[in-house]
Legacy VTK file of the C-alpha trace (Angstrom):
# vtk DataFile Version 3.0
C-alpha trace
ASCII
DATASET POLYDATA
POINTS 663 float
-12.360 -19.643 -62.098
-9.931 -20.565 -59.399
-8.187 -23.257 -61.185
-5.188 -21.086 -62.112
-4.721 -20.371 -57.678
-5.329 -24.344 -57.373
-3.339 -25.594 -59.552
-0.442 -22.626 -57.518
-1.505 -24.108 -54.589
-1.594 -27.545 -55.032
2.410 -27.524 -56.782
3.724 -25.931 -53.661
1.928 -29.077 -51.501
3.088 -31.839 -53.283
6.590 -30.201 -53.275
6.217 -30.563 -49.366
4.754 -33.767 -49.598
1.513 -32.838 -48.870
-1.596 -33.185 -51.072
-4.429 -30.742 -51.617
-7.643 -32.475 -52.768
-10.885 -30.129 -54.289
-14.200 -31.784 -53.100
-16.148 -29.609 -55.031
-17.325 -28.153 -58.545
-16.924 -24.559 -57.151
-13.540 -24.927 -55.292
-15.729 -24.552 -52.407
-14.383 -27.427 -50.047
-11.236 -28.580 -49.839
-8.969 -31.688 -47.853
-5.454 -31.561 -47.681
-3.229 -34.611 -46.435
-0.295 -34.603 -44.790
2.917 -37.305 -45.030
4.511 -35.891 -41.621
3.065 -34.197 -38.495
5.756 -31.879 -38.421
5.087 -30.411 -41.195
1.861 -30.528 -40.187
2.941 -28.285 -36.857
5.214 -25.943 -39.199
1.932 -25.068 -41.321
-0.456 -24.293 -38.421
2.357 -22.310 -37.096
2.893 -20.404 -40.283
-0.473 -19.715 -40.586
-1.122 -18.734 -36.670
1.950 -16.897 -35.409
2.813 -15.506 -38.865
-0.032 -13.477 -39.917
0.949 -11.122 -41.797
2.499 -13.706 -44.671
-1.504 -14.046 -45.412
-1.300 -10.698 -48.011
0.586 -12.988 -50.452
-1.813 -16.018 -50.234
-3.763 -16.355 -53.283
-6.532 -14.026 -53.525
-8.859 -16.889 -54.777
-8.070 -18.733 -52.532
-8.463 -16.925 -49.175
-11.872 -15.544 -49.243
-13.551 -13.583 -46.658
-14.943 -16.663 -44.478
-11.455 -17.981 -44.227
-10.609 -15.912 -41.362
-13.501 -17.002 -39.278
-11.446 -20.394 -37.824
-8.324 -18.371 -37.033
-9.385 -18.946 -33.691
-10.908 -22.288 -34.364
-7.704 -23.292 -35.716
-5.709 -21.831 -31.991
-8.090 -24.070 -30.416
-8.123 -27.061 -32.083
-3.700 -26.630 -32.612
-3.490 -27.338 -28.589
-5.916 -30.390 -29.315
-3.747 -31.641 -31.941
-0.914 -31.530 -29.105
-2.724 -33.438 -26.868
-4.131 -36.443 -28.906
-3.220 -37.174 -32.209
-6.443 -39.229 -33.089
-8.388 -38.817 -35.404
-10.252 -35.349 -36.160
-12.447 -33.955 -38.434
-14.058 -30.842 -38.216
-16.338 -28.533 -40.646
-16.961 -24.720 -39.939
-19.266 -22.894 -41.464
-18.541 -19.646 -43.700
-20.336 -16.340 -45.008
-20.861 -17.118 -48.850
-23.148 -19.490 -50.653
-23.975 -22.741 -48.377
-19.651 -23.069 -48.075
-18.045 -25.135 -45.489
-14.233 -26.528 -45.456
-13.417 -29.325 -44.702
-9.829 -29.811 -43.231
-7.675 -33.560 -42.277
-4.402 -34.758 -41.844
-3.643 -38.481 -42.420
-1.134 -39.132 -39.429
-1.344 -40.818 -36.634
2.040 -40.721 -35.428
5.255 -38.805 -36.091
6.499 -39.940 -39.588
4.134 -42.335 -40.182
0.824 -41.541 -42.579
-2.538 -43.322 -42.588
-5.381 -43.136 -45.188
-7.517 -41.679 -42.231
-8.355 -37.781 -42.427
-7.131 -36.385 -38.832
-6.083 -32.807 -37.849
-7.734 -30.006 -39.953
-5.756 -28.052 -42.344
-6.933 -25.834 -45.302
-4.857 -26.214 -48.383
-4.522 -22.643 -48.900
-2.511 -21.513 -45.812
0.944 -20.265 -46.556
4.244 -21.955 -46.895
7.387 -21.011 -46.095
7.962 -20.022 -49.762
6.151 -16.669 -51.025
3.234 -16.213 -53.105
2.531 -13.729 -55.667
-0.129 -13.305 -58.105
1.106 -15.401 -60.789
2.137 -18.503 -60.015
6.350 -19.172 -59.390
7.254 -21.056 -62.553
10.548 -21.812 -60.990
11.534 -25.476 -59.776
11.468 -25.711 -56.466
14.910 -26.231 -55.054
15.344 -29.607 -53.735
17.945 -28.432 -51.052
15.146 -25.994 -48.986
14.189 -27.253 -45.517
11.151 -26.234 -44.097
12.368 -23.942 -41.222
12.004 -25.302 -37.642
9.297 -22.967 -36.703
8.113 -24.414 -33.466
10.344 -24.191 -30.060
12.170 -27.633 -29.625
10.252 -28.096 -26.118
6.586 -28.072 -27.973
8.280 -30.499 -30.596
8.947 -32.682 -27.228
5.857 -32.183 -25.845
4.554 -33.643 -29.165
6.158 -36.400 -28.682
5.695 -37.249 -25.146
1.841 -39.527 -25.810
-1.614 -38.053 -26.036
-2.690 -40.289 -22.239
-0.697 -37.556 -20.175
-1.625 -34.843 -21.552
-4.967 -35.450 -21.886
-4.311 -35.853 -17.605
-2.864 -32.369 -17.560
-5.248 -30.668 -19.766
-8.577 -32.556 -17.264
-6.457 -31.060 -14.235
-6.486 -27.574 -15.954
-9.670 -27.956 -16.286
-10.818 -29.120 -12.803
-7.921 -26.312 -11.398
-9.958 -24.091 -13.294
-13.508 -25.686 -12.074
-11.905 -24.914 -8.424
-10.649 -21.678 -8.807
-14.336 -20.443 -10.146
-16.196 -21.791 -7.098
-13.228 -20.212 -5.409
-14.077 -16.977 -6.368
-18.100 -17.369 -6.812
-17.796 -19.112 -2.633
-15.756 -15.581 -1.787
-17.876 -13.536 -4.153
-21.313 -14.276 -3.858
-21.617 -13.589 -0.143
-20.150 -10.291 -0.892
-22.336 -9.615 -3.601
-25.514 -10.667 -0.886
-23.909 -7.769 1.587
-23.660 -5.002 -0.594
-26.774 -5.481 -2.627
-29.128 -5.738 1.045
-28.962 -2.384 1.810
-28.105 -2.752 4.918
-24.462 -1.655 5.039
-23.550 2.090 3.974
-23.263 3.149 0.228
-19.909 2.680 -1.446
-18.559 1.576 -4.957
-19.111 -1.524 -6.479
-16.447 -4.429 -5.345
-15.130 -7.102 -7.780
-14.132 -10.409 -7.012
-10.604 -10.784 -5.400
-9.393 -7.351 -6.133
-12.499 -5.544 -4.319
-12.848 -1.822 -4.883
-10.629 -0.912 -7.663
-9.493 2.691 -8.699
-7.753 2.920 -5.470
-4.505 4.876 -5.158
-2.440 2.997 -3.273
0.214 5.591 -2.800
-1.664 7.901 -2.011
-5.099 5.672 -0.895
-6.198 8.813 1.410
-7.091 10.938 -1.726
-9.055 8.318 -3.283
-11.200 7.719 -0.080
-11.388 11.618 -0.430
-13.501 11.798 -3.318
-15.280 8.392 -1.930
-16.791 11.245 0.698
-17.512 13.729 -1.815
-19.334 11.250 -3.620
-21.305 8.779 -0.881
-21.096 10.860 1.980
-19.719 11.406 5.797
-20.139 7.211 6.250
-19.386 4.975 3.325
-18.233 1.170 2.699
-15.570 -0.736 0.146
-13.917 -3.813 0.182
-10.140 -3.647 0.131
-9.271 -7.524 -1.575
-12.118 -9.405 0.247
-12.012 -7.681 3.557
-15.352 -5.174 4.381
-14.130 -1.644 5.315
-16.250 1.160 6.794
-14.572 4.840 6.232
-15.707 7.822 8.347
-15.159 10.707 6.905
-17.002 13.119 9.511
-15.373 14.067 12.728
-18.287 13.937 15.067
-19.119 10.328 13.385
-15.157 9.438 14.085
-15.874 10.312 17.829
-18.930 9.050 18.652
-17.622 5.463 16.764
-14.445 5.544 18.389
-16.026 6.188 21.847
-18.276 2.948 21.552
-16.521 -0.055 22.895
-17.900 -1.893 20.447
-15.637 -0.422 17.670
-12.379 -0.860 20.309
-10.674 -4.083 18.073
-7.737 -3.587 15.887
-7.706 -5.817 12.397
-4.568 -7.356 11.332
-2.325 -5.230 9.616
0.958 -6.043 7.580
2.997 -6.307 11.581
1.101 -9.089 12.168
3.649 -11.419 9.659
6.737 -9.954 10.957
7.073 -12.392 13.638
7.459 -10.127 16.455
3.645 -11.063 18.378
2.516 -7.415 17.648
-0.675 -8.693 19.718
1.490 -8.052 23.121
1.376 -4.442 22.082
-0.516 -1.998 23.342
-1.330 -0.205 20.057
-2.950 -3.321 18.295
-3.723 -5.460 20.888
-7.733 -5.507 21.576
-9.998 -6.999 24.589
-9.146 -7.603 27.869
-4.993 -7.499 27.487
-5.702 -4.032 25.461
-7.526 -2.676 28.736
-4.838 -3.944 30.855
-1.760 -2.503 29.279
-3.620 0.789 28.358
-4.598 1.651 31.996
-1.332 0.725 33.307
0.839 2.934 30.887
-1.494 5.978 31.587
-0.937 4.997 35.377
2.690 4.702 35.265
3.356 7.625 32.594
1.394 10.200 34.844
3.329 8.486 38.092
6.683 9.229 36.349
6.148 11.763 33.645
2.841 13.617 32.397
2.203 16.740 34.468
5.717 16.180 37.091
7.905 18.972 37.569
11.119 17.152 37.214
9.694 15.815 33.622
8.865 19.933 32.509
12.577 20.186 34.162
14.328 17.557 31.834
11.680 19.235 28.603
13.295 22.302 29.734
16.733 21.014 29.428
16.445 19.620 26.289
15.019 22.907 24.747
18.099 24.530 25.801
20.613 21.845 24.205
18.488 21.941 20.768
18.692 25.676 20.780
21.938 25.643 21.815
22.915 23.505 18.770
20.917 25.817 16.434
23.173 29.022 17.788
26.702 26.773 17.173
25.062 26.304 13.441
26.225 30.309 13.174
22.968 30.591 10.667
24.744 27.855 8.235
22.548 25.261 5.970
20.548 22.351 8.928
18.705 19.405 8.784
16.761 19.884 11.600
15.167 16.155 11.921
18.103 14.692 13.978
17.803 18.126 16.348
14.202 17.046 17.366
14.839 12.876 17.350
17.620 13.087 19.660
15.639 15.698 22.065
12.168 13.884 21.833
13.652 10.188 22.065
15.738 11.246 24.883
12.586 12.543 26.668
10.516 9.489 26.209
14.030 7.219 27.176
14.043 9.170 30.420
10.393 7.868 31.044
10.824 4.798 30.209
15.263 4.020 30.711
15.693 6.566 33.225
18.707 7.516 30.566
18.954 9.357 27.357
21.621 9.546 24.640
23.372 11.017 22.619
23.079 11.938 18.579
26.115 9.728 17.839
25.294 6.898 20.229
24.989 4.350 17.270
21.648 2.641 19.371
19.803 5.935 19.014
20.804 6.760 15.226
19.664 3.383 14.257
16.726 3.041 16.585
15.746 6.544 15.047
16.283 5.715 11.080
14.110 2.452 11.659
11.234 3.968 12.993
11.509 6.739 10.930
11.495 4.249 8.154
8.812 1.654 9.509
6.711 4.621 9.598
7.021 5.568 5.807
6.480 1.919 4.807
3.840 1.078 6.730
0.889 2.753 5.524
-2.470 2.253 7.077
-3.989 1.429 3.899
-0.659 -0.646 3.278
-1.225 -3.043 0.630
-0.163 -6.202 1.998
-2.422 -5.275 5.349
-5.553 -6.481 2.606
-3.366 -8.638 0.353
-0.769 -10.452 3.005
-0.253 -13.525 0.907
1.681 -10.617 -1.489
4.621 -11.143 1.170
5.522 -13.973 -0.655
5.207 -12.390 -4.042
8.396 -10.615 -5.872
8.879 -7.129 -5.133
6.753 -7.261 -2.093
8.990 -10.092 -0.884
11.861 -8.059 -0.899
10.259 -5.328 0.982
8.298 -7.342 3.339
11.738 -8.821 4.404
13.404 -6.027 4.998
11.060 -4.802 7.500
10.803 -7.961 9.137
14.718 -7.225 9.218
14.742 -4.106 11.138
11.978 -4.890 13.381
14.160 -7.836 14.874
17.273 -5.498 15.160
15.488 -2.757 16.892
13.536 -5.643 18.686
16.757 -6.856 19.691
18.001 -2.975 21.394
15.139 -2.640 23.187
15.433 -6.430 24.740
19.050 -4.953 25.508
17.893 -2.206 27.440
15.175 -4.318 29.302
17.830 -6.440 29.885
19.839 -3.563 31.460
17.226 -2.114 33.565
16.246 -5.284 35.248
20.045 -5.600 36.654
19.537 -2.613 38.189
15.768 -2.831 39.563
14.675 -1.888 42.905
11.408 -2.839 43.637
10.892 -0.473 46.590
12.097 2.711 43.904
10.981 2.655 41.032
12.321 5.165 38.413
10.540 4.578 35.492
7.902 2.995 32.974
10.330 -0.431 33.361
10.382 -0.641 36.578
6.432 0.167 37.554
5.738 -2.877 34.639
8.103 -5.014 36.830
7.102 -4.209 39.750
3.618 -5.162 38.834
4.905 -8.576 36.392
5.939 -9.653 40.444
2.106 -10.291 41.474
0.769 -10.762 37.955
-1.383 -14.470 38.286
-2.859 -14.398 34.640
-0.010 -13.839 32.497
-0.469 -10.591 31.015
2.596 -8.815 32.417
5.301 -11.089 30.717
8.553 -9.902 29.178
7.564 -9.487 25.288
4.921 -7.655 26.285
7.299 -5.328 28.298
9.107 -5.354 24.964
6.518 -4.174 22.796
5.490 -1.837 25.179
8.728 -0.338 25.479
9.011 -0.068 21.906
5.404 1.322 20.718
5.723 3.825 23.060
9.438 5.218 22.388
8.418 5.026 18.608
4.955 6.933 18.850
6.193 9.087 21.420
9.242 10.945 19.560
8.578 10.385 15.849
4.960 11.782 15.283
6.324 15.131 17.525
9.457 14.646 15.763
7.370 14.940 12.107
5.046 17.625 13.429
8.095 19.949 14.443
9.704 19.672 11.098
6.332 20.968 9.203
5.850 23.143 11.638
9.933 24.878 10.749
8.719 24.289 7.144
5.081 26.307 7.098
7.339 29.224 9.076
9.085 29.068 6.303
7.074 29.372 3.443
4.672 31.508 5.492
6.774 34.230 6.815
3.943 36.640 7.833
2.497 34.366 9.973
6.110 33.802 12.191
6.279 37.142 12.690
2.582 36.960 14.378
3.760 34.628 16.504
6.904 36.031 17.384
5.408 39.771 17.331
2.979 37.858 20.079
5.780 35.885 21.724
7.871 38.986 22.337
4.779 41.215 23.719
3.542 38.476 26.542
6.682 36.464 27.418
9.489 38.962 26.028
13.146 37.371 24.824
14.232 35.662 27.728
11.178 34.462 29.601
11.463 30.256 30.153
8.090 29.701 28.237
5.927 27.104 29.577
3.354 25.055 28.975
0.891 27.347 30.929
1.909 30.251 29.013
-0.569 28.750 26.010
-3.626 30.354 27.277
-1.965 34.010 26.976
-0.545 33.017 23.629
-3.674 32.106 21.508
-2.268 32.950 18.096
0.949 31.122 19.136
-1.299 28.390 19.770
-4.490 28.395 16.803
-0.968 28.960 14.686
0.198 24.852 15.746
-3.254 23.694 15.405
-3.450 25.013 11.749
0.084 23.379 11.450
-1.580 20.313 12.525
-4.558 20.467 10.126
-2.739 21.375 6.728
0.273 19.245 7.605
-2.923 16.328 8.237
0.530 13.865 9.372
-1.655 11.232 10.110
-4.604 10.726 7.469
-5.901 7.452 8.706
-6.483 6.967 12.239
-5.418 3.884 13.149
-8.225 1.083 12.622
-10.890 -0.187 14.199
-12.517 -2.988 14.056
-15.915 -3.760 15.258
-16.357 -6.882 17.859
-19.948 -7.777 17.519
-22.715 -6.353 15.110
-23.551 -2.809 14.856
-25.842 -0.514 14.263
-24.378 2.617 13.722
-26.633 5.509 12.026
-29.185 3.190 10.282
-26.888 1.356 8.821
-25.394 -2.583 9.668
-21.568 -3.067 10.510
-21.008 -6.456 10.705
-19.070 -7.888 13.211
-14.664 -8.049 12.269
-15.373 -5.296 10.050
-12.404 -2.906 9.600
-13.257 0.536 10.517
-11.283 3.726 9.301
-11.434 7.237 10.715
-9.910 9.641 7.343
-8.816 12.211 8.747
-7.404 13.531 5.698
-11.289 14.167 5.037
-12.330 15.199 8.549
-9.617 18.215 8.850
-10.727 19.450 4.815
-13.774 18.656 5.090
-15.948 21.693 3.502
-18.791 22.115 5.749
-16.082 22.784 8.325
-12.783 24.744 6.595
-14.110 27.108 4.318
-10.997 27.759 1.333
-9.461 24.183 3.055
-6.572 24.375 1.384
-5.410 27.503 2.697
-3.077 28.145 5.870
-4.815 30.807 8.228
-4.362 30.238 11.883
-6.856 33.433 12.332
-9.939 31.000 11.173
-9.150 29.438 14.923
-9.799 32.400 16.718
-12.816 34.137 17.586
-13.852 37.630 17.049
-12.259 38.663 20.774
-9.095 37.398 19.742
-9.272 33.664 22.043
-9.352 30.134 20.786
-12.184 28.956 19.094
-11.924 25.689 21.072
-15.131 24.730 18.944
-12.881 24.157 15.897
-9.716 23.080 17.478
-11.404 19.915 18.719
-12.150 19.341 15.509
-8.355 19.174 14.572
-7.413 15.423 16.285
-3.948 14.812 15.374
-3.427 12.243 18.036
-7.241 10.475 17.537
-10.146 10.240 19.753
-12.349 8.253 21.770
-11.260 4.997 23.559
-7.890 4.683 21.465
-6.628 7.857 21.731
-2.772 8.007 21.849
-1.934 7.702 25.441
0.765 10.404 25.584
-1.660 13.061 23.664
-0.882 15.352 26.548
2.961 15.013 26.552
3.198 15.390 22.714
0.852 18.816 22.856
2.999 19.956 25.807
6.717 19.505 24.139
5.387 21.264 20.598
4.151 23.975 22.313
6.805 24.699 24.162
10.014 23.613 21.600
7.398 25.964 18.710
7.366 29.089 21.074
10.844 28.633 22.379
12.526 28.437 18.817
10.204 31.336 17.435
11.460 33.114 20.902
15.172 33.196 19.932
15.537 32.420 15.972
13.903 33.356 12.957
13.428 30.341 10.625
14.613 30.976 6.936
14.888 28.489 3.894
18.706 27.506 2.721
19.260 29.719 0.179
15.395 32.207 -0.249
13.565 29.162 -2.535
10.582 27.581 -0.577
11.242 24.077 0.160
8.600 21.314 -1.066
5.353 21.329 0.570
4.162 17.738 -0.951
4.447 14.871 1.911
6.273 11.903 1.935
3.936 9.150 1.491
3.185 6.638 4.227
2.050 5.777 7.835
2.621 9.108 8.522
3.080 11.713 5.800
6.472 13.484 6.589
8.263 16.453 4.690
10.668 15.400 2.060
13.962 16.265 3.659
15.006 20.087 3.797
17.634 22.564 4.514
17.155 25.469 6.840
19.018 28.339 8.979
17.587 29.812 12.281
19.446 33.153 12.277
19.400 34.262 16.104
17.101 37.188 16.446
18.570 39.121 18.911
23.029 38.407 17.611
22.853 36.100 20.627
20.801 32.771 22.332
21.283 32.570 25.983
20.225 29.217 27.587
16.672 29.107 28.507
18.010 28.164 31.985
19.728 30.731 32.766
LINES 1 664
663 0 1 2 3 4 5 6 7 8 9 10 11 12 13 14 15 16 17 18 19 20 21 22 23 24 25 26 27 28 29 30 31 32 33 34 35 36 37 38 39 40 41 42 43 44 45 46 47 48 49 50 51 52 53 54 55 56 57 58 59 60 61 62 63 64 65 66 67 68 69 70 71 72 73 74 75 76 77 78 79 80 81 82 83 84 85 86 87 88 89 90 91 92 93 94 95 96 97 98 99 100 101 102 103 104 105 106 107 108 109 110 111 112 113 114 115 116 117 118 119 120 121 122 123 124 125 126 127 128 129 130 131 132 133 134 135 136 137 138 139 140 141 142 143 144 145 146 147 148 149 150 151 152 153 154 155 156 157 158 159 160 161 162 163 164 165 166 167 168 169 170 171 172 173 174 175 176 177 178 179 180 181 182 183 184 185 186 187 188 189 190 191 192 193 194 195 196 197 198 199 200 201 202 203 204 205 206 207 208 209 210 211 212 213 214 215 216 217 218 219 220 221 222 223 224 225 226 227 228 229 230 231 232 233 234 235 236 237 238 239 240 241 242 243 244 245 246 247 248 249 250 251 252 253 254 255 256 257 258 259 260 261 262 263 264 265 266 267 268 269 270 271 272 273 274 275 276 277 278 279 280 281 282 283 284 285 286 287 288 289 290 291 292 293 294 295 296 297 298 299 300 301 302 303 304 305 306 307 308 309 310 311 312 313 314 315 316 317 318 319 320 321 322 323 324 325 326 327 328 329 330 331 332 333 334 335 336 337 338 339 340 341 342 343 344 345 346 347 348 349 350 351 352 353 354 355 356 357 358 359 360 361 362 363 364 365 366 367 368 369 370 371 372 373 374 375 376 377 378 379 380 381 382 383 384 385 386 387 388 389 390 391 392 393 394 395 396 397 398 399 400 401 402 403 404 405 406 407 408 409 410 411 412 413 414 415 416 417 418 419 420 421 422 423 424 425 426 427 428 429 430 431 432 433 434 435 436 437 438 439 440 441 442 443 444 445 446 447 448 449 450 451 452 453 454 455 456 457 458 459 460 461 462 463 464 465 466 467 468 469 470 471 472 473 474 475 476 477 478 479 480 481 482 483 484 485 486 487 488 489 490 491 492 493 494 495 496 497 498 499 500 501 502 503 504 505 506 507 508 509 510 511 512 513 514 515 516 517 518 519 520 521 522 523 524 525 526 527 528 529 530 531 532 533 534 535 536 537 538 539 540 541 542 543 544 545 546 547 548 549 550 551 552 553 554 555 556 557 558 559 560 561 562 563 564 565 566 567 568 569 570 571 572 573 574 575 576 577 578 579 580 581 582 583 584 585 586 587 588 589 590 591 592 593 594 595 596 597 598 599 600 601 602 603 604 605 606 607 608 609 610 611 612 613 614 615 616 617 618 619 620 621 622 623 624 625 626 627 628 629 630 631 632 633 634 635 636 637 638 639 640 641 642 643 644 645 646 647 648 649 650 651 652 653 654 655 656 657 658 659 660 661 662
């Protein structure tokens, strides 16, 4: 029944120098012979890479079982490239006991042999079109088989079988080693996960760990995990076990425990700036010594001192005057706040200040702002550090590295200038206090590198966090003008329009204080508290947390926990007030923008002081409006800190003038 189709296929094969031989009376078994290897390659390629032409194959020769051998031919084609020795296969079909014997007579390019090798069926399509009827025209003797294969593959096929068999073995060994490495890493993770001793959490996969994490806004994914698994759960970021605490009471309990006081390696460790020297990322005895010294020095030269309060009010006066000079025109408040808070930290650290147009200051401010945006606490590079060698991560990592080297060069120059005027009998600031201790240091803890890193950490954290929070505060006053009016009414009643607002006035301004705390809660500028690490195996709330485990405090959820905050997405300062109008400190203590526990921000007291007096003083003198009457975007820019999108505001003097707060 297939004689016509077989005759046509045979004529076509003979035209290209191939022979097709039927080995059974029912036309179920065929053998095809080739005169040259290039023809064999071309025919296989046409079958494997031009599947749409199968529709032109005579239907009598294309039985339903023929498609079954496609994948096998793909594998066989690879073997043929590597070793062109005798090969034959037998593939069973779905029809009656049918089998297909495929063969090639080639042992070398251009040569032939009577020994069949390299299987191929006779009914595969050639470079000619088949129709339903045989083509009766004589073949065009000028036709040539098209060069279907890339020249590189043709070249590879001519190099020699042994080289490629060696390559195949190398690939196989590499694959086995890769699987073994994955098993070596993954099997302990599985054993750990199924042990029942860890906090519950999503199932980890090899290499990637927990899947489904939004790496642009990981805190939102972790919020969903908290809703599913509770206030204490575990996940795997890559191969690293991570425990996330999303209950504020559990966070407070854990972070007060010194066993949780370690620091995991993060992207900063690979920047070449010795971050282990800094008070933020150091651990162990070095961290204890540096933290103790920093707190003592800042208290001695700043916190609670009348001279520092005077300096704060000096910066407030400069800021209010700058607002007044804008005459109600749209302004970007970021540089106003950066300059004010940067100068306060400069005074504590260097006994000097910067002008807004000082290139060192503007460069430092821009670099620190970029670092806060790009070095998120759950950065992909933190858990896959090898990605810093892979595009596009490599370029971003190199840019960050260059920025760090620039700002550390500036800090190093400032420290060097300070040393030239150092008088150990009359220390002026933090640097002088450090240099004085350095003279008697026998343990090598108070080094020059340590000083530069300390200065950077304190300077960056000291002005960037307060700048971001004041930016959010102005934005919320634009968004909620009725709250702004209530704050102004309270200030007018308690302080009047001209009194200098002091930090001590906070107790008499409960609504203003509650508004600032509600801004902290809703802005939630630090969705993750700085990561901690267990320094030993810990039993915590009925679970076992192994040594070297990264521990995150999920501030984003703590400040949105529905058990604590009803209607959590609403901005309502009055939720933080008692019935008698006083601040409910049992609630405000659950708002922790500066972290909690042993490693809480050492400058928290100064930051709260600055934010309160700046915020209250601005609203005492000005009413804040948007640039055009439209509400600016309230969505944050993701990063280590959630910053507002750039916006313009107008500061309108409330009484038509703006007298100095120091008058």
